[in-house]
C-alpha positions as CSV (number, residue, x, y, z in Angstrom):
1,M,0.0,0.0,0.0
2,Q,1.4,3.4,-1.0
3,R,0.4,6.9,-0.2
4,G,-1.2,8.9,-3.0
5,S,-4.6,9.9,-4.4
6,D,-5.3,6.4,-5.5
7,V,-4.9,4.9,-2.0
8,T,-8.0,3.3,-0.6
9,V,-8.7,4.3,3.0
10,L,-9.3,1.3,5.2
11,A,-12.1,1.4,7.8
12,F,-12.3,-1.4,10.4
13,T,-15.6,-2.6,11.8
14,H,-16.6,-4.9,14.6
15,D,-20.4,-4.6,14.5
16,R,-21.0,-8.3,14.1
17,W,-20.0,-8.8,17.7
18,V,-23.0,-7.8,19.8
19,F,-23.9,-8.4,23.5
20,P,-27.1,-8.4,25.5
21,L,-28.4,-5.1,26.8
22,P,-31.2,-4.7,29.3
23,P,-34.3,-2.7,28.3
24,G,-33.7,1.0,28.5
25,N,-29.9,0.9,28.4
26,R,-28.6,3.9,26.5
27,F,-25.6,2.2,24.8
28,P,-26.2,2.7,21.1
29,Q,-25.3,-0.7,19.9
30,E,-27.2,-0.4,16.6
31,K,-25.2,2.7,15.7
32,Y,-22.1,0.6,14.7
33,R,-24.0,-1.4,12.1
34,L,-25.6,1.8,10.7
35,V,-22.3,3.6,10.4
36,R,-20.7,0.6,8.7
37,E,-23.6,0.4,6.2
38,R,-23.2,4.0,5.3
39,V,-19.4,3.9,5.0
40,E,-19.6,0.9,2.7
41,L,-21.3,3.1,0.2
42,L,-18.6,5.8,0.2
43,P,-16.0,5.9,-2.6
44,G,-12.4,5.4,-1.8
45,I,-13.0,3.5,1.4
46,E,-12.8,-0.3,2.0
47,V,-14.5,-1.7,5.1
48,R,-12.8,-4.7,6.7
49,E,-13.0,-6.7,9.9
50,A,-9.8,-6.6,11.9
51,P,-8.4,-9.4,14.1
52,P,-9.2,-9.1,17.8
53,I,-6.5,-8.2,20.3
54,T,-5.6,-10.7,22.9
55,W,-5.8,-10.4,26.6
56,A,-2.0,-10.3,26.7
57,D,-2.2,-7.2,24.4
58,A,-4.5,-5.5,27.0
59,L,-1.9,-6.2,29.7
60,Q,0.5,-3.9,27.9
61,V,-1.6,-1.0,29.1
62,H,-3.9,-2.2,31.9
63,D,-3.5,-3.5,35.4
64,A,-3.4,-7.3,35.4
65,E,-6.1,-7.6,38.0
66,W,-8.5,-5.4,36.0
67,V,-7.9,-7.5,32.9
68,R,-8.5,-10.7,34.8
69,R,-11.8,-9.4,36.2
70,I,-13.2,-8.3,32.8
71,R,-11.9,-11.5,31.1
72,H,-13.6,-13.8,33.6
73,G,-16.7,-11.8,34.6
74,L,-15.6,-11.0,38.1
75,L,-16.9,-7.4,38.2
76,T,-18.8,-6.2,41.2
77,R,-22.2,-4.5,40.9
78,R,-20.5,-1.2,41.6
79,E,-18.0,-1.7,38.8
80,E,-20.8,-2.7,36.4
81,A,-22.8,0.4,37.5
82,A,-19.7,2.6,36.7
83,L,-19.4,1.0,33.3
84,G,-23.1,1.3,32.6
85,L,-23.0,-2.3,31.2
86,T,-23.6,-5.7,32.6
87,W,-20.8,-8.2,32.0
88,S,-21.4,-11.1,29.7
89,P,-19.1,-13.3,27.7
90,E,-20.3,-11.6,24.5
91,L,-19.3,-8.2,26.0
92,A,-15.8,-9.5,26.7
93,E,-15.5,-10.9,23.2
94,R,-16.7,-7.6,21.6
95,T,-14.2,-5.6,23.6
96,L,-11.4,-7.6,22.0
97,H,-12.7,-7.1,18.5
98,A,-13.6,-3.4,18.9
99,T,-10.1,-2.7,20.2
100,G,-8.6,-4.7,17.4
101,S,-10.2,-2.3,14.9
102,T,-8.4,0.6,16.4
103,V,-5.1,-1.3,16.4
104,A,-5.6,-2.2,12.8
105,A,-6.4,1.4,11.9
106,A,-3.3,2.6,13.6
107,R,-1.1,0.2,11.7
108,S,-2.9,1.1,8.4
109,A,-2.5,4.8,9.0
110,L,1.2,4.6,9.4
111,V,1.4,3.1,5.9
112,A,-1.4,4.8,4.0
113,G,-1.7,8.1,5.9
114,T,-5.3,7.8,7.0
115,A,-7.5,5.0,8.4
116,A,-10.6,4.6,10.6
117,A,-12.0,2.4,13.3
118,L,-15.8,2.4,13.0
119,G,-16.1,2.6,16.8
120,G,-13.4,3.0,19.4
121,G,-12.5,6.0,21.3
122,T,-13.0,4.2,24.7
123,H,-11.5,7.2,26.5
124,H,-13.0,6.5,30.0
125,A,-11.0,3.3,30.5
126,H,-8.2,3.9,33.0
127,R,-5.3,1.6,33.6
128,A,-6.9,-0.2,36.5
129,V,-10.6,0.5,36.1
130,G,-13.3,0.9,33.4
131,R,-16.1,3.5,33.3
132,G,-18.7,5.0,31.0
133,Y,-19.1,2.0,28.5
134,C,-15.3,1.7,28.3
135,L,-13.7,-1.6,29.5
136,V,-10.2,-1.1,28.0
137,N,-8.6,1.9,26.4
138,D,-8.3,1.2,22.7
139,V,-6.1,4.1,21.8
140,A,-3.6,3.3,24.6
141,I,-3.5,-0.4,23.5
142,A,-3.1,0.6,19.8
143,L,-0.2,2.9,20.6
144,A,1.4,0.2,22.8
145,L,1.2,-2.3,20.0
146,I,2.6,-0.1,17.2
147,R,5.4,0.7,19.6
148,S,6.0,-3.0,19.9
149,D,6.1,-3.0,16.1
150,G,8.9,-0.4,16.2
151,F,7.1,3.0,16.2
152,I,9.1,5.5,18.2
153,G,7.5,8.9,17.4
154,K,5.3,11.4,19.2
155,C,1.6,11.0,19.4
156,L,-1.3,13.5,19.5
157,I,-4.7,12.4,20.9
158,L,-7.3,15.0,19.9
159,D,-10.4,14.2,21.8
160,L,-13.5,16.0,20.5
161,D,-16.1,13.8,22.3
162,V,-18.5,15.8,24.6
163,H,-17.1,14.0,27.6
164,Q,-13.6,14.6,29.1
165,G,-11.2,11.8,28.2
166,D,-10.2,10.9,31.8
167,G,-9.0,7.5,30.8
168,N,-6.7,8.8,28.2
169,A,-5.3,11.3,30.7
170,D,-4.7,8.5,33.2
171,C,-3.1,6.1,30.7
172,F,-0.7,8.7,29.4
173,A,-0.1,10.8,32.5
174,D,3.6,9.8,32.6
175,D,4.3,9.6,28.9
176,P,6.1,12.7,27.5
177,A,5.8,11.4,23.9
178,V,2.0,11.7,24.0
179,T,0.0,15.0,24.0
180,V,-3.6,14.4,25.2
181,V,-6.1,17.2,24.2
182,S,-9.7,17.1,25.3
183,L,-12.5,19.6,24.4
184,H,-15.6,18.6,26.4
185,G,-18.7,19.9,28.1
186,A,-17.8,21.8,31.2
187,R,-20.7,20.4,33.2
188,N,-20.8,16.9,31.7
189,Y,-19.5,13.5,32.8
190,P,-17.1,12.6,34.2
191,F,-17.5,14.8,37.2
192,V,-14.2,13.8,38.7
193,R,-11.5,14.7,36.1
194,V,-8.0,13.5,35.4
195,P,-6.1,16.5,33.9
196,S,-5.0,16.1,30.3
197,D,-2.2,18.0,28.7
198,I,-4.8,20.4,27.3
199,D,-8.3,20.5,28.7
200,V,-11.0,22.9,27.3
201,D,-14.2,23.2,29.2
202,V,-17.0,24.1,26.8
203,P,-20.1,25.8,28.3
204,D,-23.6,24.3,27.7
205,R,-25.3,25.7,24.6
206,T,-22.1,27.0,23.2
207,G,-23.2,26.4,19.6
208,D,-21.2,26.2,16.4
209,D,-19.4,29.5,16.3
210,G,-18.3,29.4,19.9
211,Y,-17.1,25.8,19.7
212,L,-15.2,26.3,16.5
213,A,-13.5,29.4,18.0
214,L,-12.3,27.2,20.9
215,L,-11.2,24.5,18.6
216,D,-9.2,27.0,16.5
217,G,-7.5,28.3,19.6
218,V,-6.4,24.7,20.5
219,L,-5.2,23.9,16.9
220,D,-3.3,27.2,16.7
221,G,-1.2,26.1,19.7
222,L,-0.5,22.5,18.9
223,D,2.6,23.0,16.8
224,A,4.4,23.9,20.0
225,H,3.8,20.4,21.3
226,G,4.9,18.6,18.1
227,P,6.0,17.6,15.6
228,F,3.7,14.6,15.8
229,D,4.2,11.3,14.1
230,I,0.7,9.9,14.5
231,A,-2.6,11.4,15.6
232,F,-5.8,9.8,17.0
233,L,-8.9,11.8,16.5
234,L,-11.8,10.9,18.8
235,A,-14.7,12.4,16.7
236,G,-17.6,12.0,19.1
237,A,-21.0,12.9,17.6
238,D,-22.4,13.7,21.0
239,P,-21.8,17.5,20.9
240,W,-24.8,17.4,18.4
241,E,-27.8,19.4,19.5
242,G,-30.0,16.3,19.2
243,D,-27.8,14.1,21.5
244,R,-29.3,12.9,24.8
245,L,-26.0,13.3,26.6
246,G,-24.5,16.4,24.9
247,R,-25.9,19.8,25.7
248,L,-23.4,21.8,23.5
249,S,-25.9,22.5,20.8
250,L,-23.8,22.0,17.7
251,T,-25.6,21.5,14.4
252,C,-24.8,18.8,11.9
253,A,-23.1,21.5,9.8
254,G,-21.1,22.6,12.8
255,L,-19.9,19.1,13.5
256,E,-18.9,18.7,9.9
257,E,-16.9,21.9,10.1
258,R,-15.3,20.7,13.4
259,D,-14.1,17.6,11.7
260,R,-12.9,19.4,8.6
261,R,-10.8,21.7,10.6
262,A,-9.3,19.0,12.8
263,I,-8.6,16.6,9.9
264,S,-7.1,19.4,7.8
265,W,-4.8,20.4,10.6
266,I,-3.5,16.9,11.0
267,R,-3.3,15.8,7.4
268,G,-2.0,19.2,6.3
269,R,1.1,18.4,8.4
270,D,1.4,14.9,6.9
271,I,0.6,13.3,10.2
272,P,-0.8,9.8,9.9
273,L,-4.4,10.0,11.1
274,V,-6.4,7.4,13.0
275,V,-10.1,8.3,13.2
276,T,-12.2,6.8,16.0
277,L,-15.9,7.5,16.5
278,A,-16.2,7.7,20.3
279,G,-19.7,8.7,21.6
280,G,-23.0,9.4,19.9
281,Y,-26.3,9.0,21.6
282,G,-28.6,11.2,19.6
283,E,-32.1,10.5,18.4
284,P,-32.9,9.5,15.8
285,I,-29.9,7.2,15.8
286,E,-29.8,7.4,12.0
287,T,-28.7,11.0,12.2
288,T,-25.9,10.1,14.6
289,A,-24.8,7.4,12.1
290,D,-24.9,10.0,9.3
291,I,-22.7,12.4,11.3
292,Q,-20.1,9.7,12.0
293,A,-20.1,8.3,8.5
294,R,-19.5,11.9,7.3
295,T,-16.5,12.1,9.6
296,V,-15.0,9.0,8.0
297,E,-15.8,10.4,4.5
298,L,-14.0,13.7,5.3
299,A,-11.0,11.8,6.6
300,A,-10.9,9.8,3.3
301,L,-11.0,13.1,1.3
302,H,-7.9,14.3,3.2
303,R,-6.0,11.0,2.9
304,C,-3.2,12.6,0.9
């Protein structure tokens, strides 16, 4: 695979692996299939299933006791409540496949310039605990595995999900080669934060113009932290005005412009880009899928 305008962007999916959810649970499991179906129709993108990670791979990032507990279903009710999910063998299996998609996307991006995981962005998973639908931290595991492959460069994590990336901040707290950036709702989950390298608290009902001004301010200062050799973009759809968990009041057009500016900044510097989708809980769910498929499409348009 070579860089150039004829390069096909690879997007890695895991939506065949599903798990039981109790009635009323807000985890948007259907979203992943809907996004994949939309992305399959886009030119210049090939959708593939990636191999799962192993539990040994997870141990490169996570505490051994936490990995043992999620592998064997030993979570307490309190831990399940913090996750917002009930453990099942299917959930454990899905976790391996979902994380494998981000690993494959990272490896592909280093070769082709741009790749996507049609999920991922599990930024609430700390080294020794999981929270907020996130059992393991896919970006941290992906970076650990490409480092095992020989990658030695600097990494940017640009987290545009509406929730602060406390797990990313925890996993990379002592890693000077990784710059963690998080733009998130000031009054949103998680309510106990772990400081990132750059945190931007966005007020409720900020809207498109205010949000994009904050994003521009962050992008304008990022060169001082680089140069970067890979970037992970967590392009959550949850700042959308129709999202149940968002409150930032961005329109679909505003989210598209957010993604265009972030992707242009990264690819304009020839930094390999890994897109992950992170959160998205809007209704109708089809609109959330449209937003996230458009993110992948924009990344493909900036693959060179």
